[in-house]
Biopython code that builds the backbone (N, CA, C, O; Angstrom):
import numpy as np
from Bio.PDB.StructureBuilder import StructureBuilder

atoms = [
    (1, "MET", "N", (2.248, 38.721, 29.699)),
    (1, "MET", "CA", (2.785, 39.301, 30.907)),
    (1, "MET", "C", (3.218, 38.202, 31.875)),
    (1, "MET", "O", (4.025, 38.444, 32.772)),
    (2, "ASP", "N", (2.688, 37.005, 31.695)),
    (2, "ASP", "CA", (3.080, 35.907, 32.567)),
    (2, "ASP", "C", (4.562, 35.599, 32.444)),
    (2, "ASP", "O", (5.222, 35.312, 33.443)),
    (3, "ASP", "N", (5.102, 35.657, 31.205)),
    (3, "ASP", "CA", (6.531, 35.426, 31.013)),
    (3, "ASP", "C", (7.339, 36.488, 31.736)),
    (3, "ASP", "O", (8.357, 36.183, 32.358)),
    (4, "TYR", "N", (6.890, 37.734, 31.657)),
    (4, "TYR", "CA", (7.580, 38.827, 32.344)),
    (4, "TYR", "C", (7.658, 38.535, 33.844)),
    (4, "TYR", "O", (8.722, 38.642, 34.452)),
    (5, "ILE", "N", (6.531, 38.169, 34.423)),
    (5, "ILE", "CA", (6.483, 37.904, 35.858)),
    (5, "ILE", "C", (7.358, 36.707, 36.212)),
    (5, "ILE", "O", (8.070, 36.730, 37.216)),
    (6, "ALA", "N", (7.305, 35.676, 35.402)),
    (6, "ALA", "CA", (8.109, 34.478, 35.664)),
    (6, "ALA", "C", (9.595, 34.804, 35.636)),
    (6, "ALA", "O", (10.340, 34.373, 36.515)),
    (7, "HIS", "N", (10.034, 35.563, 34.631)),
    (7, "HIS", "CA", (11.458, 35.913, 34.542)),
    (7, "HIS", "C", (11.869, 36.836, 35.677)),
    (7, "HIS", "O", (12.961, 36.702, 36.229)),
    (8, "LYS", "N", (10.996, 37.772, 36.025)),
    (8, "LYS", "CA", (11.291, 38.686, 37.129)),
    (8, "LYS", "C", (11.423, 37.910, 38.437)),
    (8, "LYS", "O", (12.353, 38.142, 39.210)),
    (9, "GLN", "N", (10.505, 37.001, 38.680)),
    (9, "GLN", "CA", (10.556, 36.199, 39.899)),
    (9, "GLN", "C", (11.793, 35.300, 39.919)),
    (9, "GLN", "O", (12.409, 35.105, 40.966)),
    (10, "ARG", "N", (12.149, 34.759, 38.765)),
    (10, "ARG", "CA", (13.338, 33.892, 38.686)),
    (10, "ARG", "C", (14.597, 34.698, 38.995)),
    (10, "ARG", "O", (15.470, 34.227, 39.724)),
    (11, "ALA", "N", (14.696, 35.898, 38.451)),
    (11, "ALA", "CA", (15.857, 36.745, 38.719)),
    (11, "ALA", "C", (15.933, 37.079, 40.206)),
    (11, "ALA", "O", (17.006, 37.024, 40.807)),
    (12, "GLU", "N", (14.799, 37.423, 40.790)),
    (12, "GLU", "CA", (14.777, 37.747, 42.222)),
    (12, "GLU", "C", (15.164, 36.534, 43.062)),
    (12, "GLU", "O", (15.909, 36.663, 44.033)),
    (13, "ALA", "N", (14.665, 35.366, 42.695)),
    (13, "ALA", "CA", (14.984, 34.148, 43.445)),
    (13, "ALA", "C", (16.472, 33.824, 43.360)),
    (13, "ALA", "O", (17.089, 33.430, 44.350)),
    (14, "LEU", "N", (17.037, 33.994, 42.174)),
    (14, "LEU", "CA", (18.464, 33.733, 42.022)),
    (14, "LEU", "C", (19.286, 34.666, 42.902)),
    (14, "LEU", "O", (20.213, 34.234, 43.587)),
    (15, "LEU", "N", (18.942, 35.935, 42.877)),
    (15, "LEU", "CA", (19.696, 36.897, 43.680)),
    (15, "LEU", "C", (19.469, 36.680, 45.172)),
    (15, "LEU", "O", (20.396, 36.824, 45.970)),
    (16, "ASN", "N", (18.250, 36.338, 45.548)),
    (16, "ASN", "CA", (17.971, 36.061, 46.956)),
    (16, "ASN", "C", (18.739, 34.851, 47.452)),
    (16, "ASN", "O", (19.084, 34.769, 48.631)),
    (17, "GLY", "N", (19.006, 33.916, 46.560)),
    (17, "GLY", "CA", (19.767, 32.722, 46.921)),
    (17, "GLY", "C", (21.198, 33.026, 47.303)),
    (17, "GLY", "O", (21.865, 32.196, 47.921)),
    (18, "LEU", "N", (21.678, 34.205, 46.944)),
    (18, "LEU", "CA", (23.055, 34.576, 47.283)),
    (18, "LEU", "C", (23.192, 35.029, 48.730)),
    (18, "LEU", "O", (24.285, 34.978, 49.294)),
    (19, "THR", "N", (22.119, 35.462, 49.323)),
    (19, "THR", "CA", (22.190, 35.969, 50.693)),
    (19, "THR", "C", (22.151, 34.818, 51.680)),
    (19, "THR", "O", (21.389, 33.865, 51.517)),
    (20, "GLY", "N", (22.952, 34.915, 52.667)),
    (20, "GLY", "CA", (22.947, 33.919, 53.726)),
    (20, "GLY", "C", (23.665, 32.625, 53.382)),
    (20, "GLY", "O", (23.734, 31.716, 54.208)),
    (21, "GLU", "N", (24.188, 32.535, 52.196)),
    (21, "GLU", "CA", (24.904, 31.320, 51.808)),
    (21, "GLU", "C", (26.364, 31.655, 51.528)),
    (21, "GLU", "O", (26.698, 32.755, 51.087)),
    (22, "THR", "N", (27.203, 30.698, 51.793)),
    (22, "THR", "CA", (28.604, 30.858, 51.440)),
    (22, "THR", "C", (28.779, 30.288, 50.040)),
    (22, "THR", "O", (28.672, 29.080, 49.824)),
    (23, "VAL", "N", (29.050, 31.179, 49.094)),
    (23, "VAL", "CA", (29.245, 30.753, 47.710)),
    (23, "VAL", "C", (30.570, 31.316, 47.216)),
    (23, "VAL", "O", (31.037, 32.356, 47.680)),
    (24, "SER", "N", (31.153, 30.617, 46.281)),
    (24, "SER", "CA", (32.413, 31.084, 45.713)),
    (24, "SER", "C", (32.155, 32.290, 44.823)),
    (24, "SER", "O", (31.020, 32.557, 44.428)),
    (25, "GLU", "N", (33.206, 33.000, 44.519)),
    (25, "GLU", "CA", (33.076, 34.171, 43.646)),
    (25, "GLU", "C", (32.588, 33.752, 42.260)),
    (25, "GLU", "O", (31.798, 34.466, 41.642)),
    (26, "ALA", "N", (33.047, 32.611, 41.771)),
    (26, "ALA", "CA", (32.602, 32.120, 40.455)),
    (26, "ALA", "C", (31.110, 31.804, 40.480)),
    (26, "ALA", "O", (30.392, 32.128, 39.534)),
    (27, "GLU", "N", (30.638, 31.171, 41.559)),
    (27, "GLU", "CA", (29.209, 30.877, 41.672)),
    (27, "GLU", "C", (28.402, 32.167, 41.753)),
    (27, "GLU", "O", (27.335, 32.280, 41.149)),
    (28, "ARG", "N", (28.911, 33.125, 42.494)),
    (28, "ARG", "CA", (28.235, 34.419, 42.633)),
    (28, "ARG", "C", (28.112, 35.105, 41.266)),
    (28, "ARG", "O", (27.046, 35.607, 40.913)),
    (29, "ARG", "N", (29.196, 35.120, 40.513)),
    (29, "ARG", "CA", (29.158, 35.739, 39.177)),
    (29, "ARG", "C", (28.181, 35.004, 38.267)),
    (29, "ARG", "O", (27.457, 35.630, 37.494)),
    (30, "ASN", "N", (28.161, 33.680, 38.358)),
    (30, "ASN", "CA", (27.252, 32.884, 37.539)),
    (30, "ASN", "C", (25.793, 33.206, 37.876)),
    (30, "ASN", "O", (24.974, 33.386, 36.974)),
    (31, "VAL", "N", (25.470, 33.278, 39.150)),
    (31, "VAL", "CA", (24.106, 33.573, 39.570)),
    (31, "VAL", "C", (23.710, 34.979, 39.118)),
    (31, "VAL", "O", (22.593, 35.190, 38.644)),
    (32, "ILE", "N", (24.616, 35.927, 39.265)),
    (32, "ILE", "CA", (24.326, 37.299, 38.829)),
    (32, "ILE", "C", (24.105, 37.340, 37.324)),
    (32, "ILE", "O", (23.201, 38.030, 36.853)),
    (33, "ALA", "N", (24.913, 36.614, 36.567)),
    (33, "ALA", "CA", (24.742, 36.571, 35.112)),
    (33, "ALA", "C", (23.388, 35.954, 34.745)),
    (33, "ALA", "O", (22.707, 36.435, 33.838)),
    (34, "GLN", "N", (23.004, 34.894, 35.449)),
    (34, "GLN", "CA", (21.699, 34.275, 35.185)),
    (34, "GLN", "C", (20.562, 35.242, 35.518)),
    (34, "GLN", "O", (19.589, 35.351, 34.772)),
    (35, "ALA", "N", (20.696, 35.934, 36.634)),
    (35, "ALA", "CA", (19.659, 36.897, 37.020)),
    (35, "ALA", "C", (19.561, 38.021, 35.995)),
    (35, "ALA", "O", (18.463, 38.462, 35.657)),
    (36, "GLN", "N", (20.712, 38.484, 35.498)),
    (36, "GLN", "CA", (20.705, 39.531, 34.478)),
    (36, "GLN", "C", (20.031, 39.032, 33.207)),
    (36, "GLN", "O", (19.293, 39.775, 32.560)),
    (37, "ALA", "N", (20.279, 37.790, 32.851)),
    (37, "ALA", "CA", (19.647, 37.215, 31.657)),
    (37, "ALA", "C", (18.136, 37.148, 31.832)),
    (37, "ALA", "O", (17.389, 37.477, 30.910)),
    (38, "HIS", "N", (17.685, 36.728, 32.996)),
    (38, "HIS", "CA", (16.243, 36.671, 33.244)),
    (38, "HIS", "C", (15.638, 38.070, 33.244)),
    (38, "HIS", "O", (14.525, 38.267, 32.757)),
    (39, "ALA", "N", (16.369, 39.040, 33.788)),
    (39, "ALA", "CA", (15.871, 40.418, 33.787)),
    (39, "ALA", "C", (15.761, 40.942, 32.352)),
    (39, "ALA", "O", (14.796, 41.622, 32.005)),
    (40, "ALA", "N", (16.756, 40.621, 31.525)),
    (40, "ALA", "CA", (16.717, 41.055, 30.124)),
    (40, "ALA", "C", (15.547, 40.401, 29.386)),
    (40, "ALA", "O", (14.870, 41.055, 28.593)),
    (41, "LEU", "N", (15.311, 39.130, 29.643)),
    (41, "LEU", "CA", (14.171, 38.448, 29.019)),
    (41, "LEU", "C", (12.849, 39.057, 29.478)),
    (41, "LEU", "O", (11.922, 39.216, 28.683)),
    (42, "ALA", "N", (12.769, 39.392, 30.751)),
    (42, "ALA", "CA", (11.550, 40.017, 31.266)),
    (42, "ALA", "C", (11.326, 41.367, 30.600)),
    (42, "ALA", "O", (10.201, 41.706, 30.234)),
    (43, "GLN", "N", (12.401, 42.138, 30.444)),
    (43, "GLN", "CA", (12.285, 43.443, 29.802)),
    (43, "GLN", "C", (11.860, 43.286, 28.338)),
    (43, "GLN", "O", (11.005, 44.028, 27.855)),
    (44, "ALA", "N", (12.450, 42.331, 27.646)),
    (44, "ALA", "CA", (12.098, 42.103, 26.242)),
    (44, "ALA", "C", (10.633, 41.695, 26.113)),
    (44, "ALA", "O", (9.944, 42.141, 25.196)),
    (45, "GLU", "N", (10.160, 40.860, 27.016)),
    (45, "GLU", "CA", (8.760, 40.438, 26.986)),
    (45, "GLU", "C", (7.837, 41.624, 27.222)),
    (45, "GLU", "O", (6.817, 41.765, 26.546)),
    (46, "ALA", "N", (8.187, 42.468, 28.168)),
    (46, "ALA", "CA", (7.361, 43.651, 28.449)),
    (46, "ALA", "C", (7.346, 44.585, 27.238)),
    (46, "ALA", "O", (6.302, 45.148, 26.908)),
    (47, "GLN", "N", (8.483, 44.755, 26.580)),
    (47, "GLN", "CA", (8.542, 45.607, 25.394)),
    (47, "GLN", "C", (7.714, 45.019, 24.255)),
    (47, "GLN", "O", (7.043, 45.751, 23.528)),
    (48, "ARG", "N", (7.763, 43.698, 24.100)),
    (48, "ARG", "CA", (6.978, 43.045, 23.050)),
    (48, "ARG", "C", (5.490, 43.258, 23.295)),
    (48, "ARG", "O", (4.742, 43.576, 22.371)),
    (49, "GLU", "N", (5.067, 43.083, 24.536)),
    (49, "GLU", "CA", (3.654, 43.254, 24.852)),
    (49, "GLU", "C", (3.229, 44.714, 24.705)),
    (49, "GLU", "O", (2.102, 44.992, 24.294)),
    (50, "THR", "N", (4.116, 45.640, 25.036)),
    (50, "THR", "CA", (3.804, 47.061, 24.862)),
    (50, "THR", "C", (3.638, 47.382, 23.378)),
    (50, "THR", "O", (2.695, 48.073, 22.992)),
    (51, "ALA", "N", (4.547, 46.884, 22.551)),
    (51, "ALA", "CA", (4.453, 47.116, 21.111)),
    (51, "ALA", "C", (3.170, 46.514, 20.540)),
    (51, "ALA", "O", (2.528, 47.111, 19.676)),
    (52, "GLU", "N", (2.807, 45.348, 21.021)),
    (52, "GLU", "CA", (1.575, 44.704, 20.571)),
    (52, "GLU", "C", (0.352, 45.546, 20.952)),
    (52, "GLU", "O", (-0.573, 45.698, 20.154)),
    (53, "ALA", "N", (0.354, 46.076, 22.140)),
    (53, "ALA", "CA", (-0.761, 46.921, 22.588)),
    (53, "ALA", "C", (-0.832, 48.210, 21.774)),
    (53, "ALA", "O", (-1.923, 48.667, 21.431)),
    (54, "ILE", "N", (0.314, 48.792, 21.466)),
    (54, "ILE", "CA", (0.338, 50.015, 20.658)),
    (54, "ILE", "C", (-0.217, 49.735, 19.266)),
    (54, "ILE", "O", (-1.007, 50.519, 18.740)),
    (55, "ARG", "N", (0.198, 48.612, 18.668)),
    (55, "ARG", "CA", (-0.321, 48.253, 17.340)),
    (55, "ARG", "C", (-1.835, 48.068, 17.382)),
    (55, "ARG", "O", (-2.535, 48.500, 16.467)),
    (56, "ALA", "N", (-2.342, 47.437, 18.424)),
    (56, "ALA", "CA", (-3.780, 47.221, 18.548)),
    (56, "ALA", "C", (-4.512, 48.551, 18.693)),
    (56, "ALA", "O", (-5.571, 48.743, 18.094)),
    (57, "LEU", "N", (-3.962, 49.465, 19.478)),
    (57, "LEU", "CA", (-4.581, 50.784, 19.627)),
    (57, "LEU", "C", (-4.560, 51.570, 18.323)),
    (57, "LEU", "O", (-5.529, 52.253, 17.989)),
    (58, "GLU", "N", (-3.458, 51.474, 17.589)),
    (58, "GLU", "CA", (-3.369, 52.167, 16.301)),
    (58, "GLU", "C", (-4.391, 51.613, 15.319)),
    (58, "GLU", "O", (-5.027, 52.369, 14.585)),
    (59, "ALA", "N", (-4.547, 50.305, 15.307)),
    (59, "ALA", "CA", (-5.529, 49.676, 14.411)),
    (59, "ALA", "C", (-6.937, 50.111, 14.790)),
    (59, "ALA", "O", (-7.752, 50.405, 13.915)),
    (60, "LEU", "N", (-7.223, 50.153, 16.058)),
    (60, "LEU", "CA", (-8.535, 50.598, 16.530)),
    (60, "LEU", "C", (-8.774, 52.061, 16.156)),
    (60, "LEU", "O", (-9.876, 52.440, 15.758)),
    (61, "SER", "N", (-7.746, 52.857, 16.286)),
    (61, "SER", "CA", (-7.854, 54.277, 15.945)),
    (61, "SER", "C", (-8.119, 54.469, 14.453)),
    (61, "SER", "O", (-8.919, 55.315, 14.055)),
    (62, "ARG", "N", (-7.428, 53.662, 13.633)),
    (62, "ARG", "CA", (-7.644, 53.755, 12.176)),
    (62, "ARG", "C", (-9.075, 53.349, 11.822)),
    (62, "ARG", "O", (-9.713, 53.980, 10.979)),
    (63, "ARG", "N", (-9.574, 52.301, 12.467)),
    (63, "ARG", "CA", (-10.940, 51.841, 12.183)),
    (63, "ARG", "C", (-11.974, 52.872, 12.602)),
    (63, "ARG", "O", (-12.962, 53.081, 11.899)),
    (64, "SER", "N", (-11.760, 53.509, 13.721)),
    (64, "SER", "CA", (-12.738, 54.490, 14.201)),
    (64, "SER", "C", (-12.653, 55.790, 13.410)),
    (64, "SER", "O", (-13.615, 56.559, 13.398)),
    (65, "ALA", "N", (-11.528, 56.055, 12.750)),
    (65, "ALA", "CA", (-11.377, 57.265, 11.946)),
    (65, "ALA", "C", (-12.073, 57.133, 10.591)),
    (65, "ALA", "O", (-12.350, 58.133, 9.927)),
    (66, "VAL", "N", (-12.350, 55.906, 10.192)),
    (66, "VAL", "CA", (-12.971, 55.669, 8.875)),
    (66, "VAL", "C", (-14.444, 55.843, 8.900)),
    (66, "VAL", "O", (-15.103, 55.679, 7.874)),
]
sb = StructureBuilder()
sb.init_structure("model")
sb.init_model(0)
sb.init_chain("A")
sb.init_seg("    ")
for serial, (resi, resn, name, xyz) in enumerate(atoms, 1):
    if name == "N":
        sb.init_residue(resn, " ", resi, " ")
    sb.init_atom(name, np.array(xyz, "f"), 0.0, 1.0, " ", f" {name:<3s}", serial, name[0])
structure = sb.get_structure()
């Protein structure tokens, strides 16, 4: 979950950096693309951890059913 938080914070920091600064449209698009990439990585990490937790619960359920 640490990776998820790190990517989420990085995306937020990138987007927050756009406020109050004069940046070109190309820089703005680049920052937004980077933030989207970090958001996608955060989502993928959360999905991986969810799948891992589901597998662990299924294994525990199988063991307790025996």
